C-alpha positions, 0 to 999 in steps of 0.5 A, a space after each residue: 345728110 341721111 334719112 334719118 336728118 331728113 326725119 328730124 328736120 321735119 320735127 325740128 320745123 314741123 313738130 305739130 304736122 301730122 308724120 303718118 296716118 295708119 289707115 288699117 288702124 282706123 287713120 290713126 295719126 302721129 305728129 312728127 313730135 310725138 313720132 320723133 319721141 318713140 324712134 328716140 326710145 327704140 334707138 335707146 333701146 338698141 343701143 342700151 340691149 347691147 346692139 352697136 353701130 352697124 348692128 344688122 336689124 330685120 323688120 318682119 312687118 306689114 306696111 304700118 305706122 309702127 314699122 315705119 316708126 321702127 326703121 327709123 328708130 333702127 337709123 337712129 340707133 345707126 344700125 343697118 337694114 335687112 329688108 325682108 319682105 313678109 310675101 318671102 316664104 319663111 326659108 327665103 327669110 331665114 336665108 338672108 338674115 343667116 348670109 347677111 349677118 343679122 342680129 336682131 329681129 324686129 316683127 308684128 304680131 300678125 306675123 309671131 309664127 314665122 318669127 318663131 321659124 326664124 329664131 329657131 333656124 337663124 343661130 347668128 339673130 340674138 333675140 325677137 322684139 314684138 313691135 306691136 301688142 303682146 309678144 309671143 316671141 321674144 319680148 314686147 317693145 315696151 318691156 324691151 325698151 323699159 329702163 333706157 333712156 327716153 333719148 339717143 344722141 346719133 354720132 356725126 353723119 357718116 355717108 359712107 356708112 351702110 345703110 342697108 343690105 338689099 336682097 337681089 337675086 343671082 343665076 345661083 338661085 341664092 340672092 346677093 346682098 347689095 349694100 347701100 350706104 347713106 351716100 346712095 341714098 342722099 344722092 336717090 334723093 337729090 335727084 328726086 328733089 330736081 326732077 320731081 315737086 317735093 314741098 310743104 303739105 305733101 301727102 305720100 300714099 305708102 301702099 307698095 311694100 316697104 320693104 321695096 322703094 316705097 319705104 325709102 320714097 316715103 322719106 323724101 317728104 320729111 324734110 318739109 312735113 309732109 305725111 305719109 299715109 300708111 296702107 297694108 293692103 294693095 286693093 285697087 278701090 282702096 287706093 282710089 278711095 285713098 287718094 280721094 279721102 286723103 288728098 294724096 299728092 304723090 303715090 308710087 306702085 308697081 305697074 301691075 297694081 296700076 293696071 289692076 285700078 285702070 280695070 276699076 269699072 269707076 275708075 273714071 269717076 273718082 276725084 283725081 285732083 290732089 295728085 301731083 306724081 303717080 309714080 310707076 317704077 319696079 318694072 317695065 311699064 306698058 305704054 297702052 297702059 301709060 297711056 290710058 293712065 294718063 287720061 285717067 289720072 291726069 297729067 300727073 304720072 312719073 316714072 323712075 328707073 333704078 335697081 338695087 345697085 343704083 336705086 330709083 334714079 338712074 334716069 327719071 321721066 317727070 309729068 312734063 317730060 310726056 309733053 312735046 313743045 306742042 303740048 301733045 303726049 310725045 310718043 316716043 318719049 312716053 316709051 322711054 324710061 327717061 333722061 339720065 338724072 342730073 346726079 349720075 353719068 349714064 352711058 350705052 356701052 358696047 361689050 368692050 366698054 365704048 360708049 355708043 353713038 346716039 340711036 344704037 343700042 347698048 348696055 345702060 351703064 352708070 357711074 356717080 355716088 348713086 351706085 353701091 358699094 358692092 356685094 355683101 361679102 362678095 367681090 367676085 360678083 361686084 368685079 362682074 358688074 363694074 367693069 370698065 369702071 362703070 356699074 352695068 345694068 344688065 338692061 339693053 337700051 337706046 338713048 336719042 338725041 334728046 337724050 331718053 332711053 328706051 329699053 329694048 332689052 335684057 341681058 339677064 334672064 331675070 323676069 320682073 312680074 308685077 314688081 317682083 323680081 324672078 329668077 329663072 334658075 331658082 324656079 328650075 331648080 324646084 322643077 328639075 327636082 321632080 323625078 318625071 323632069 329630065 330639064 327645063 327653063 324658065 323665061 319671061 312672057 308678055 302679060 298684059 295685067 304683070 308686065 311679064 309672066 313666069 312660063 316653065 318649058 320642060 322636058 320630060 324624061 323618057 317613058 315619064 309622065 306629069 302634067 302642068 297642075 303638079 308643076 306648078 303645084 310644087 313651085 307654089 310651095 317651095 317658092 310662093 306664089 309670086 315665082 311660081 309658073 304661070 303656065 307649064 309647056 312641055 317639050 319633046 328637046 329643049 333648043 340647045 347651043 353647041 355648048 349644050 346650054 339652053 338657047 332661051 332666046 329661042 324660047 322667047 321668040 314665038 312670045 315677043 315676035 312682032 313687039 318693038 321690045 324684048 321686055 314689057 
């Protein structure tokens, strides 16, 4: 089964159910039957305009019903999704679409200027299509679809075919492309169906970016005719309003947005009785904030641990996993990322690839169909994370006697801030471009709101001066606000190993001292 097959089951058995509600379009709704017709027309237009099975297609759009329908049309055409985040800089999206061999760009009118810049800079993209309203770049979807059939017949399901190429980070500062096939997504869905509740009449709020997990998680509701309520703005008060207004049963958010919701003065006065699964993921969650969330939203908090290379379902923790046999919240389980999902093999390995005994810290590794085939056109990077026949997550954890895993450290330098990945080298490259900077190190430090905050420690050249505001502004201009440091500290000499490598572990110590975990 592919995502589009789950959607087609919804259209077949629940044709009159509401498939999507678009909050930003005045609560405009569309049934499964009507939505299916749109996806067929989009697929027929894709194939009719000479794009083939396996063509690489990007969608540059905010969360919206038309963006979701375009994505489903892409899958019906048996094309490959290139998720490009509107929050990225244009330069980042140009780089991704170039290196991941984009063929076609769908865009929302809100991003017409960015679409033009992409078309000017990416030679392999043949054309741009505006999915809503009038087109200032390329064609409108309506005009582009004219003269093509109303339906498109897919070929037989091939679970080994590529579903998407998801960008991730790397030590070079350039994103690697994680190749996900349909089997990975199918396995993720089976893990979620096994561990959580999905049934008729569910309502899922799509407010986290569709280009991250929220879009894929929305597909879990198709098979039983569930509704996806789509919002483009993750404003905490609007999310609380939406839970009550639409009787939301399922919701996925990164921890930082959950923390913002908990900070609302009237958060305890809202009605959350419809919630069944409030899924928190994409970044480590503060244990104290998670405990508060259980008290506020009820026994509905849910967690799943994954990464682009093994999407969203390496381990899972359902609401009932928080509770011990006496009906009390289990603090140890609360701090964990859950137990291995049923369709995975998960182990804690040492540096030699040997499985460690329970209670001993080692790298969290996974085998099974959830795991990506590898990185796009990068066999060396694929081999590096697949040593000893396992996929290595880069996270260090401890498994207890019940199988619950707690992350205690991160082998990789990656910083997760507000659910977004920031790779230090990318920021360091920008800081080092300033004429006054001799060297620098970028690290993650604990932050109550973002989970981790980006901090820069800078060593200036002798006789040079520079202030914090200038360097932060430089990073914001080049990388955007998410990746820019929140703080820049200046130091006379960065600590180094005998080989001259900056010792980031030494720099982190003063921030993480006294904490049980080296990640938040």
